[in-house]
Each structure stands twice: as structure tokens, then as C-alpha cells.
C-alpha positions as CSV (number, residue, x, y, z in Angstrom):
1,M,300.8,33.4,148.9
2,I,300.0,37.0,150.1
3,T,300.5,38.2,146.6
4,L,298.2,35.6,145.1
5,V,295.5,36.5,147.7
6,A,295.9,40.2,147.0
7,R,295.6,39.6,143.3
8,A,292.5,37.4,143.8
9,A,291.0,40.2,145.9
10,Q,291.6,42.8,143.3
11,Q,290.3,40.5,140.6
12,L,287.1,40.1,142.5
13,K,286.9,43.9,143.3
14,L,287.3,44.7,139.6
15,A,284.7,42.1,138.6
16,L,282.2,43.6,141.1
17,S,282.9,47.1,139.8
18,I,282.3,46.0,136.2
19,H,279.1,44.2,137.1
20,E,277.8,47.3,139.0
21,L,278.5,49.5,135.9
22,L,277.0,47.3,133.2
23,P,274.6,49.3,131.1
24,P,271.4,49.8,133.1
25,R,268.1,48.0,132.4
26,A,264.7,49.7,132.8
27,S,264.3,48.0,136.2
28,D,267.6,49.6,137.4
29,I,266.5,53.3,137.0
30,G,265.2,53.8,140.5
31,M,268.1,52.1,142.1
32,R,270.6,54.1,140.0
33,R,268.9,57.3,141.0
34,Q,269.3,56.4,144.7
35,V,273.0,55.4,144.2
36,R,273.6,58.8,142.5
37,N,271.9,60.7,145.3
38,N,273.8,58.8,147.9
39,R,277.1,59.5,146.3
40,W,276.2,63.2,145.9
41,R,275.4,63.6,149.6
42,R,278.4,61.5,150.6
43,L,280.6,63.8,148.5
44,L,279.2,67.0,150.1
45,H,279.6,65.7,153.7
46,H,283.1,64.4,153.0
47,A,284.1,67.7,151.5
48,V,282.7,69.8,154.4
49,D,284.0,67.4,157.1
50,R,287.6,67.2,155.8
51,S,288.3,70.1,153.5
52,P,288.9,73.6,155.0
53,F,288.2,75.1,151.6
54,Y,284.7,73.6,151.3
55,Q,283.9,74.2,155.0
56,K,284.2,77.9,154.2
57,K,282.8,77.8,150.7
58,F,279.6,75.9,151.7
59,D,279.1,77.7,155.0
60,G,275.4,78.3,155.6
61,I,274.3,75.8,153.0
62,D,272.1,72.9,154.1
63,I,274.1,70.1,152.4
64,D,271.4,67.5,153.3
65,N,268.7,69.2,151.3
66,C,270.4,71.6,148.8
67,T,270.1,71.1,145.1
68,I,273.2,71.4,142.9
69,S,272.2,74.9,141.7
70,D,272.3,76.1,145.3
71,L,276.1,75.6,145.4
72,P,278.7,78.1,144.2
73,I,280.8,77.4,141.1
74,L,284.5,76.4,141.3
75,T,287.0,77.8,138.7
76,K,290.3,76.2,137.8
77,A,292.2,79.3,139.1
78,E,290.3,79.1,142.4
79,M,291.0,75.4,142.7
80,M,294.7,75.7,142.1
81,E,295.0,78.8,144.4
82,N,293.4,76.8,147.2
83,L,294.6,73.3,146.4
84,D,296.2,72.5,149.8
85,A,292.9,73.5,151.5
86,I,290.8,71.5,149.1
87,F,292.5,68.1,149.7
88,T,290.7,66.0,152.2
89,D,293.9,64.3,153.2
90,R,295.6,67.0,155.1
91,N,299.1,65.5,154.4
92,L,298.8,66.4,150.7
93,H,300.6,69.6,149.6
94,R,300.8,71.1,146.1
95,S,304.5,72.0,146.3
96,E,305.4,68.4,147.1
97,I,303.2,67.0,144.4
98,E,304.7,69.3,141.8
99,T,308.2,68.1,142.8
100,F,307.0,64.5,142.5
101,I,305.7,64.9,138.9
102,S,308.8,66.9,137.9
103,N,310.7,63.6,138.1
104,P,309.8,61.4,135.1
105,T,311.0,58.3,136.9
106,N,307.9,58.6,139.1
107,L,305.6,57.9,136.2
108,G,303.6,54.8,137.2
109,V,304.5,55.2,140.9
110,F,301.8,55.8,143.5
111,Y,302.4,59.1,145.3
112,R,302.7,58.4,149.0
113,G,302.1,54.8,148.1
114,Q,298.3,55.3,147.5
115,Y,297.6,58.3,145.2
116,V,297.6,58.8,141.4
117,V,298.6,62.2,140.3
118,C,298.1,63.8,136.8
119,H,297.8,67.3,135.3
120,T,295.6,68.8,132.7
121,S,296.9,69.9,129.3
122,G,296.7,73.6,130.1
123,S,294.6,74.2,127.0
124,Q,292.5,76.7,128.9
125,G,295.6,78.5,130.1
126,Q,296.7,77.2,133.5
127,P,297.3,73.5,134.0
128,A,295.6,71.9,136.9
129,L,296.8,69.1,139.3
130,I,294.4,66.2,139.9
131,V,294.9,63.7,142.7
132,Q,292.8,60.6,143.2
133,D,293.2,57.2,144.8
134,A,293.5,53.7,143.4
135,D,289.8,53.0,143.8
136,A,289.0,56.0,141.6
137,I,291.2,54.6,138.8
138,L,289.7,51.2,139.2
139,T,286.2,52.8,138.9
140,T,287.2,54.6,135.7
141,F,288.6,51.5,134.1
142,A,285.5,49.4,135.2
143,A,283.2,52.0,133.6
144,Q,285.1,51.9,130.3
145,F,285.3,48.1,130.3
146,A,281.6,47.7,131.1
147,R,280.1,50.3,128.9
148,G,282.7,51.3,126.2
149,V,282.4,48.0,124.4
150,E,279.6,45.5,123.8
151,V,279.6,43.1,126.7
152,E,277.2,40.3,127.8
153,R,275.3,40.9,131.0
154,R,276.7,38.4,133.5
155,F,278.5,38.4,136.8
156,L,282.0,38.0,135.3
157,P,281.9,39.6,131.9
158,H,284.6,38.7,129.4
159,I,286.1,36.0,131.5
160,Q,287.1,34.2,128.3
161,K,289.7,37.0,127.7
162,L,291.7,35.5,130.5
163,I,292.6,32.9,127.9
164,R,292.8,35.2,124.9
165,P,293.4,38.8,126.1
166,A,292.3,41.6,123.9
167,R,295.1,43.6,122.3
168,M,294.8,47.4,122.6
169,A,297.0,49.9,120.7
170,I,297.2,53.3,122.4
171,I,298.4,56.1,120.2
172,T,298.9,59.3,122.2
173,Q,301.8,61.4,123.4
174,K,304.8,59.6,124.8
175,P,304.0,58.5,128.4
176,G,303.7,61.4,130.9
177,F,301.6,62.7,133.7
178,Y,298.8,63.8,131.5
179,A,295.4,62.1,132.0
180,S,295.2,59.4,129.3
181,S,298.7,58.3,129.9
182,I,298.1,58.0,133.7
183,F,295.0,56.0,133.0
184,F,296.9,53.3,131.1
185,S,299.9,53.5,133.3
186,F,297.8,52.6,136.4
187,L,295.7,49.8,134.9
188,P,294.7,47.5,137.8
189,V,296.9,44.4,137.9
190,A,293.8,42.3,137.5
191,A,292.9,44.2,134.4
192,K,296.2,43.5,132.8
193,R,295.1,39.9,132.5
194,F,292.4,41.0,130.1
195,L,294.5,43.3,127.9
196,K,297.8,43.4,126.1
197,L,298.8,47.0,125.5
198,E,301.0,48.5,122.8
199,R,301.9,52.1,123.5
200,L,302.7,54.3,120.5
201,S,303.3,58.0,120.0
202,V,301.5,60.4,117.7
203,F,305.0,61.8,117.0
204,D,306.2,58.6,115.5
205,N,306.4,58.7,111.7
206,P,303.6,57.0,109.8
207,E,305.9,54.2,108.5
208,H,306.8,53.3,112.1
209,L,303.2,53.3,113.3
210,V,302.2,51.1,110.4
211,E,305.0,48.6,111.0
212,R,304.2,48.3,114.7
213,L,300.4,48.0,114.1
214,N,300.8,45.4,111.4
215,T,302.9,43.3,113.8
216,F,300.7,43.8,116.9
217,Q,297.4,43.3,115.1
218,P,295.2,45.1,117.7
219,T,291.7,44.2,118.7
220,F,291.1,47.8,119.7
221,V,292.8,51.1,118.7
222,T,292.5,54.2,120.9
223,A,293.9,57.4,119.5
224,Y,293.2,61.1,118.7
225,A,290.8,61.7,115.8
226,S,293.6,63.1,113.6
227,T,295.7,60.0,114.2
228,L,292.7,57.7,113.3
229,E,292.3,59.7,110.1
230,L,296.0,59.1,109.3
231,L,295.6,55.4,109.9
232,A,292.6,55.3,107.6
233,R,294.7,56.9,104.8
234,E,297.4,54.3,105.4
235,K,294.8,51.6,105.2
236,L,293.3,52.9,102.0
237,A,296.8,53.2,100.5
238,G,297.4,49.5,101.1
239,R,300.2,49.9,103.7
240,L,298.2,49.2,106.9
241,H,296.9,45.6,107.2
242,L,294.7,45.0,110.2
243,S,293.0,41.6,110.4
244,E,289.4,40.8,111.1
245,C,290.3,40.7,114.8
246,L,289.9,44.5,114.8
247,Q,286.6,45.2,116.7
248,Q,286.6,48.9,117.5
249,M,288.4,52.2,117.2
250,T,288.1,54.9,119.8
251,N,288.7,58.6,119.6
252,I,289.9,60.5,122.7
253,S,290.9,64.1,123.4
254,E,290.0,65.7,120.0
255,P,286.6,66.6,118.6
256,L,285.3,63.9,116.2
257,T,283.3,65.2,113.2
258,E,280.7,63.0,111.5
259,M,282.7,63.3,108.3
260,S,285.8,62.1,109.9
261,A,284.0,59.2,111.7
262,R,282.4,58.0,108.4
263,Q,285.8,58.1,106.6
264,I,287.5,56.0,109.3
265,E,284.6,53.5,109.5
266,A,284.6,53.1,105.7
267,A,288.3,52.4,105.7
268,F,288.3,49.8,108.5
269,G,284.7,48.5,108.6
270,V,284.4,48.9,112.4
271,H,282.6,51.4,114.6
272,V,284.4,54.5,115.9
273,T,283.4,55.3,119.5
274,N,283.9,58.8,120.8
275,V,284.9,59.3,124.4
276,Y,284.5,62.8,126.0
277,S,286.7,62.8,129.1
278,V,288.6,65.3,131.1
279,A,291.5,64.8,133.6
280,E,289.2,66.1,136.4
281,C,286.9,63.1,135.8
282,M,288.3,60.4,133.6
283,G,285.2,58.3,134.2
284,L,282.9,61.0,132.8
285,T,281.6,59.2,129.7
286,C,281.9,56.1,127.6
287,G,281.7,56.1,123.9
288,C,278.4,54.9,122.4
289,T,278.7,51.7,120.5
290,A,276.1,52.6,118.0
291,T,276.4,56.4,117.5
292,H,279.3,58.9,117.6
293,G,278.0,60.4,120.9
294,S,279.2,59.7,124.4
295,H,277.1,58.3,127.2
296,L,277.3,60.2,130.5
297,N,278.1,57.9,133.4
298,D,275.6,59.8,135.5
299,E,276.0,57.8,138.7
300,L,279.7,58.8,138.6
301,A,279.5,62.4,137.6
302,M,277.0,65.3,137.2
303,L,277.3,67.5,134.2
304,E,275.4,70.8,133.8
305,V,275.4,72.3,130.4
306,V,275.0,76.0,130.9
307,D,275.1,79.3,129.1
308,A,277.6,82.1,129.7
309,T,275.7,83.3,132.8
310,N,275.5,79.7,134.2
311,R,271.9,79.1,133.4
312,P,271.0,75.6,132.2
313,V,270.3,75.3,128.4
314,P,267.7,73.0,126.9
315,D,268.8,69.6,125.9
316,G,269.8,69.7,122.2
317,T,271.2,73.2,122.5
318,P,275.0,73.8,122.7
319,G,276.0,75.4,126.0
320,S,278.8,78.0,126.5
321,K,280.5,75.8,129.1
322,V,279.8,72.9,131.5
323,L,279.9,72.5,135.2
324,L,281.3,69.2,136.4
325,T,280.9,67.4,139.7
326,N,283.0,64.3,140.2
327,L,281.0,61.9,142.4
328,Y,283.8,59.3,143.0
329,N,287.0,61.3,143.8
330,L,286.8,62.0,147.5
331,V,290.5,63.0,147.8
332,Q,290.2,66.2,145.8
333,P,286.5,67.1,145.7
334,I,285.5,68.7,142.4
335,I,282.1,70.3,142.7
336,R,280.5,72.5,140.0
337,Y,283.8,72.9,138.3
338,E,283.8,75.2,135.3
339,I,285.1,73.8,132.0
340,D,285.0,75.9,128.8
341,D,283.6,73.2,126.5
342,I,280.8,73.5,124.1
343,V,278.6,70.5,124.7
344,S,275.1,69.4,123.6
345,L,273.0,66.8,125.5
346,S,270.6,64.8,123.4
347,P,266.9,65.5,124.1
348,M,266.0,61.9,123.2
349,G,267.0,58.5,124.2
350,C,269.8,56.9,122.3
351,S,269.2,54.5,119.5
352,C,271.6,52.0,121.1
353,G,269.1,51.4,123.8
354,K,271.4,52.3,126.7
355,R,269.4,54.1,129.4
356,L,272.2,56.7,129.9
357,P,272.2,60.4,129.0
358,L,273.8,61.0,125.6
359,I,276.2,63.8,124.9
360,Q,275.4,64.2,121.2
361,S,278.2,66.7,120.4
362,V,281.4,68.3,121.8
363,E,282.6,71.2,119.7
364,G,285.7,72.0,121.6
365,R,286.7,75.0,123.7
366,M,284.5,78.1,123.7
367,K,287.6,80.2,123.1
368,D,288.3,78.3,119.9
369,Q,284.7,78.6,118.5
370,L,284.7,80.2,115.0
371,W,282.1,82.9,114.4
372,M,281.0,85.2,111.6
373,V,278.5,88.0,111.5
374,A,275.9,88.4,108.8
375,G,273.4,91.2,109.3
376,A,272.1,90.8,112.9
377,Q,273.0,87.1,113.1
378,I,276.0,85.4,114.5
379,H,276.9,82.1,112.8
380,N,279.4,79.3,113.5
381,P,280.9,78.5,110.1
382,F,282.8,75.4,111.2
383,Y,280.4,72.8,109.8
384,L,280.0,74.7,106.6
385,F,283.8,74.3,106.1
386,Q,283.4,70.6,106.9
387,A,280.7,70.2,104.3
388,A,282.8,71.9,101.7
389,M,285.8,69.7,102.4
390,Q,283.8,66.6,101.7
391,H,284.0,67.4,98.0
392,E,287.8,67.1,97.9
393,S,288.7,63.4,97.6
394,N,292.5,64.1,97.6
395,L,292.4,65.9,100.9
396,A,294.3,64.3,103.8
397,E,293.6,66.8,106.6
398,H,292.7,70.4,107.2
399,Q,292.6,73.2,109.8
400,I,290.5,76.4,109.9
401,L,291.9,79.5,111.6
402,Q,290.0,82.6,112.4
403,T,292.3,85.6,112.0
404,G,290.0,88.5,112.1
405,F,286.4,89.7,111.8
406,N,284.8,87.3,109.3
407,T,288.3,86.4,108.2
408,F,289.6,82.9,107.9
409,V,292.6,80.8,106.8
410,L,292.0,77.3,105.5
411,R,295.1,75.1,105.7
412,A,294.8,71.9,103.6
413,A,297.2,69.0,103.2
414,P,296.9,66.5,100.3
415,Q,297.1,62.8,100.6
416,Y,300.5,61.2,99.9
417,G,301.3,61.3,96.2
418,R,298.2,63.5,95.4
419,T,297.7,67.2,94.8
420,I,294.9,69.6,95.7
421,S,294.1,73.0,94.1
422,S,293.6,76.1,96.2
423,T,291.4,77.4,93.5
424,Q,289.2,74.3,93.6
425,L,289.0,74.4,97.4
426,R,287.9,78.0,97.3
427,S,285.2,77.1,94.8
428,Y,283.9,74.3,97.1
429,V,283.8,76.7,100.1
430,Q,282.1,79.4,98.1
431,Q,279.4,77.0,96.8
432,T,278.7,75.8,100.3
433,F,278.5,79.2,101.8
434,A,276.5,80.5,98.9
435,A,273.8,77.9,99.6
436,E,273.4,79.6,103.0
437,G,273.5,83.1,101.6
438,L,276.9,83.7,103.2
439,A,279.4,83.7,100.3
440,E,279.9,87.4,100.3
441,V,280.4,87.7,104.0
442,I,283.7,85.9,104.6
443,S,287.2,86.7,103.6
444,L,289.2,83.5,103.0
445,D,292.9,82.7,102.4
446,I,293.9,79.1,101.5
447,E,297.3,77.6,102.4
448,I,298.4,74.2,100.9
449,V,300.7,72.5,103.3
450,D,302.5,69.1,103.5
451,R,300.8,68.4,106.9
452,I,299.0,69.9,109.8
453,V,301.6,70.1,112.6
454,P,300.3,68.8,115.9
455,E,300.7,71.0,119.0
456,E,303.1,70.1,121.8
457,S,300.4,67.9,123.3
458,G,300.3,65.8,120.0
459,K,296.8,66.9,119.3
460,I,295.5,68.9,116.3
461,R,292.8,71.5,116.8
462,R,290.7,71.5,113.6
463,A,289.4,75.0,114.4
464,R,291.5,77.7,116.1
465,N,290.3,81.1,116.9
466,L,293.3,83.5,116.8
467,F,291.1,86.6,116.9
468,T,288.6,87.0,119.8
469,A,285.9,85.0,121.5
470,P,282.5,85.1,119.8
471,P,280.4,88.1,120.5
472,T,277.2,87.7,122.5
473,Q,274.1,87.0,120.5
474,K,271.6,89.8,120.9
């Protein structure tokens, strides 16, 4: 009886959270602004009251009246060095948490019976530990359920799926303590009545993935962009047979180019949503159901797009990094946290009609940005390479490496049973760059490979800078 009561209570809590996070209407704007401000002030007070680190860091700052730009920036190295002092639960200790996640049998287990622990990928160098409570995970799930798919506005959305649950295929790494795995490992019990999950690995061979998906017949597929591209090729080859029940595909963790999104959508006839998320704030965005941008859940997080000197850049302009403030994780306050992502906010409202800020592009890590110098100008040639690749119909996947000053390597893999010519690829690249007056600037080597090998994380970086960070534009 207690179990039934507890489940009913969680079902109601989830329903209330979903209802609260349904896409806002025009009449909601003032209320949402107040909710965001209340969460912002609550976060600051909670951090100063319970975290020795923030007591010291914010000393002398009027947290009742300050603006976000009045606060100092937090780096990953600083956070990890002071993690014990950052936690607002004084019984949490980094060394014990690291011991906990070193044991794979703890996956799916609440740390100390109440906390969810994950780590970042370490793609910026040092991995970070992130601790949050069950309510934070529920909030993240509610945001995705309310805004990541088309739902009707009513008190208990999608209640019909209690009878016919949606089927979601998740294709990432094998389960571990990384963020996307943790999210699906800790789905609220109430949410499991809405979803049937099929967990697959990007390291499975294509034949195994196709067999499992053909059997499972998912309603939704969530995977890395490179894996969605693979599935599109299998579909076009006639090996993958997904029924009309397929409603949506979602990219996570890898940048999604327009070319890639169009190819996937053409193969499956459904929209590809694009979620920009980080372990430090898994509820940061929801993929737009009309465009390939991501909508910022701005009552759950604050995202500042800034240049290299931390000055805000105009909407529509890519920044050098972002500063993240998580408004719903009170266990490990993350305030103006520096992330080396190149992000652009849209200067206009979204065509989908949702009254939420739109992240129109995410170009990956600043350290992986490609660059070339022509005269006094610095260019990013990534999208010129993308445009050139659209001319090769036998191409399966590709990767661009910067190996020196204006020097690049293009790795290209053909579709199964097809061939591609390095001479023809070079011609496509030269034609595209010539149209911009840049054909004589670059030095290019081309490697034809069987496949682009994923990194240990299972992800593929389409652009990798093996040389140096871009020089500052003068």
C-alpha cells in the first residue's frame, strides 16, 4: 500500500512538473520572468548560506540586488579543486564520490540514498563530477517531455500513453556514469509507465543495430549525429525498416550540421531535433520541433554567450564560450560556469512559435575550431568543407583535421559497396573554396578510409584542430 501511495505521489509530482514546463503562452511571459528571478535569488542565497566556497567567493556582493555580470566566473579547474567546499550538503566529499563511481555496480544507485552522480566526458581536459538530487533529474525529464516533443496543452499531457507507451531507442555508449546514461538510468518510476526503452551501443556493429531496431520498432530514436547518419544509410540501403510509428529522431552530444539533418530527414521522413545539453545542466535546452536549433529552458538555466574576454556578444554572433548558471541544482551550485563551446543565440523569435530563446547553432569546442588566414582576415573553413561534400553522393561520412597553418586533412569514407575518388573530392573542395577566393590559400591532403573511428566516448568529432587555437581577429 505504501508503495502504491508513493508511486501515485510521484506520478502527480511528474504531471505537475510537466504541466509547469509546457511551452509558454504570451500570457505566461511575466509570470515566467518572476519564476526565473525567484530561482536566481534562491540559488544565490542557498549557495552563500550553505557553501563555504561561495561564502568566500561572493563576499561583499549584494546578492539581493546584484546582476549576473556582477558575479565572478567559475572555471572547471576551480570547481574541482574546491568541490568539497562547493557542496551545500556538508556530508558530501569528492574522494568518497570518486570511490562510489569507480564501482560499476553502483550505476543506477542513488549515492547516500538521495543523490545522482555523473561525470563530464573530459573533452575539455579534466573531467568534472556533478552531483544533483532526484528532484533535479525529475525536472530535467519533465522539461524534455513537455517541450522536446509536440504535446497538447492540458493538465495531464500524454495520459493515453499509459495504455500504449512510447518506444524510445537510445544509442550512445554502453551504460556508465556519463550524463546521458545517467539521465536514462534514473528515469522517474512514474515516467517508465510512459516509455519503453531500448538501450543500444554506438560500438555495436551496424548489422546488430539494424536487427534490434527492426524488432523494437521505436517511436523515438535518440543518438549521436554520426549514428543517425549511419541509420539513414542503412535505411536507404533497404536494411533498416522502421514503421510509420516513428515520430521523431533526436541528436545529442555531437554538433548537427544542416546537411546531415536534411539527409537523415529525407531518409526517414521525420523531423530531427537537436538537443544542446551538458552534464552540468542536463535540462539546459530542448530540441526545437520545427527547426534544428535548441530552445533554452530559461527558467531552469541562464546562458551567457560571451567573447574571449567575457563580454556579451550580440544575438546572431557566435561567442568564444558560454557562461552557464544552473537554476535548479541546489546541491552543487553552478554559477557563471565557463564552458568552451561556440554558441549562437538567434536574434529573432523561432518559427515554431515557442516563446523561448533559440540557440540557432552550436559549433563545438573553441579548441576544435578550424581556421585559416587569407590576407588580414581569419576564416572558419568548416562550412565550406561541408558545402563541398554535398556534391559527393557516394560519401558515407567525413572528418576534417587541421594539422598546420592553413593545412588540412580530409578523411572520407564511402558508402557500403560504393567508391569515392580523392581526385574528385579535391576538385569539389577547390571549386567551393575558389568561389570564395580561397582556393590558393589552403594546403589539403585527402585520405580515403573505410570508416571514421569514434573516440573512446563513442562520439565522432567532424572537425578536429590538431594544430593551435584560432588566432585573435585584429
